[in-house]
C-alpha positions in Angstrom: 4.2 92.0 49.6 4.6 90.2 53.0 7.7 90.9 55.1 7.5 88.6 58.1 10.9 89.8 59.5 9.6 93.4 59.4 6.6 92.2 61.5 9.1 90.8 64.1 11.1 94.1 64.0 7.9 96.2 64.3 6.8 94.1 67.3 9.8 95.4 69.3 8.8 99.1 68.8 6.0 101.2 70.4 2.7 101.7 68.7 3.4 105.0 66.9 6.9 103.9 65.8 6.4 104.9 62.1 6.1 108.5 63.2 8.5 108.7 66.2 11.2 106.1 65.4 13.0 106.9 62.2 15.2 103.9 62.6 12.2 101.8 61.7 12.3 103.5 58.2 15.9 102.2 57.7 14.9 98.7 58.8 11.8 98.7 56.5 14.0 99.7 53.5 16.5 97.0 54.3 13.7 94.3 54.5 12.2 95.6 51.2 15.7 95.2 49.6 16.1 91.6 50.9 12.6 90.7 49.8 13.2 92.0 46.4 16.5 90.0 46.1 14.6 86.8 46.8 12.3 87.4 43.9 12.9 85.9 40.4 15.0 88.1 38.1 13.1 90.3 35.7 11.9 93.8 34.9 9.9 94.2 38.2 12.9 93.1 40.3 15.2 95.5 38.5 12.6 98.3 39.0 12.2 97.5 42.7 16.0 97.4 43.0 16.3 101.0 41.7 13.5 102.0 44.1 15.4 100.3 47.0 18.6 102.2 46.3 16.8 105.5 46.0 15.0 104.9 49.3 18.2 103.6 50.9 20.1 106.9 50.1 17.2 109.0 51.3 16.8 107.1 54.6 20.5 107.0 55.1 20.8 110.7 54.7 17.8 111.5 56.9 18.5 109.0 59.7 22.2 108.4 59.7 21.6 104.7 59.7 23.6 102.8 57.1 23.3 99.1 56.3 22.7 97.7 52.9 20.6 94.7 51.9 23.9 92.7 51.6 24.1 92.4 55.4 22.3 89.4 56.9 20.1 90.6 59.8 17.7 88.3 61.6 14.1 89.2 62.6 13.4 91.4 65.6 16.1 94.1 65.1 15.6 97.1 67.3 17.5 100.4 66.9 17.1 102.8 69.8 18.0 106.5 69.2 18.9 106.4 65.5 21.9 108.2 64.1 25.5 107.4 63.2 25.0 103.7 62.9 27.2 101.9 60.3 27.0 98.2 59.6 29.4 96.6 57.1 27.7 94.8 54.2 29.3 91.5 55.2 28.1 91.5 58.8 25.7 88.8 60.1 23.3 89.8 62.9 21.1 87.2 64.7 17.5 87.6 65.8 16.2 90.1 68.4 19.4 92.2 68.6 19.4 95.8 69.9 21.6 98.7 68.6 21.9 102.2 70.0 23.1 105.4 68.4 26.7 105.7 67.2 27.3 101.9 66.8 29.8 100.8 64.2 30.0 97.1 63.2 32.7 96.4 60.6 36.2 95.4 59.6 39.5 96.7 61.1 41.2 97.1 57.7 40.2 97.1 54.0 39.2 93.6 53.0 39.4 92.2 56.6 36.8 90.0 58.3 33.7 91.3 60.0 31.8 90.5 63.2 29.1 87.9 63.5 26.4 88.6 66.2 24.4 85.7 67.5 20.8 86.2 68.8 19.7 88.6 71.6 22.9 90.7 71.6 22.5 94.2 73.1 24.9 96.9 72.0 25.4 100.2 73.9 25.7 103.7 72.5 28.8 104.4 70.4 30.2 100.9 70.7 32.6 99.7 68.0 32.7 96.0 67.0 35.6 95.5 64.6 37.2 92.5 62.8 36.5 88.8 62.5 34.9 88.3 65.9 31.9 86.4 67.2 29.5 88.0 69.8 27.8 85.1 71.6 24.0 84.8 72.2 22.7 87.2 74.9 26.0 89.1 75.2 26.0 92.7 76.1 28.4 95.4 74.8 28.8 98.5 77.0 28.5 102.0 75.7 31.7 103.4 74.1 33.4 100.0 74.1 35.8 98.9 71.4 35.4 95.2 70.9 38.3 93.4 69.1 37.9 89.9 70.4 35.2 87.2 70.7 32.6 87.7 73.4 31.2 84.5 74.9 27.4 83.9 75.2 25.9 85.8 78.1 29.1 87.8 78.8 29.5 91.6 78.9 32.3 93.5 77.1 33.2 97.0 78.4 36.1 99.4 77.9 38.7 100.4 75.3 39.8 97.9 74.3 36.9 95.9 75.7 37.5 93.5 78.6 35.2 90.5 78.9 33.2 90.2 82.1 31.8 86.7 82.7 28.0 86.1 82.7 26.3 86.7 86.0 25.3 83.5 87.8 21.6 82.7 87.8 19.9 83.7 91.0 
């Protein structure tokens, strides 16, 4: 079983991450579930699916990180300081994104749209991204921000509700 996206995730962690970074456990279970869904249907896939859901519940309980295999997450995900992270199953997250503790990414109301994060997005602790919004490539979301609108590529969103600060000019 080869999980190339997990290799990209693992590359963003320190050497002893399996022991010291419990968030990597949640990412590994997610990648296992996505890998299993790509396999042909049959007995082995059904068995692995049951294993996935069992591991998902254990890791969710132990780490406080909750995102199912239904979410689409690009390679290179890094979660700093695990705990209280909730990602809606319809969310799409690009490559090399970073999340910190307490992040919620989801809808504003039952059945509503969910965020799409492009590549290289960095989200601060306890930030909330809610509704059918797009977070542009390289955007940064400040800690404790509540983002309810699109954030352009390279911009920073801070505050409650978040205000958009334009990208810094290149030096």
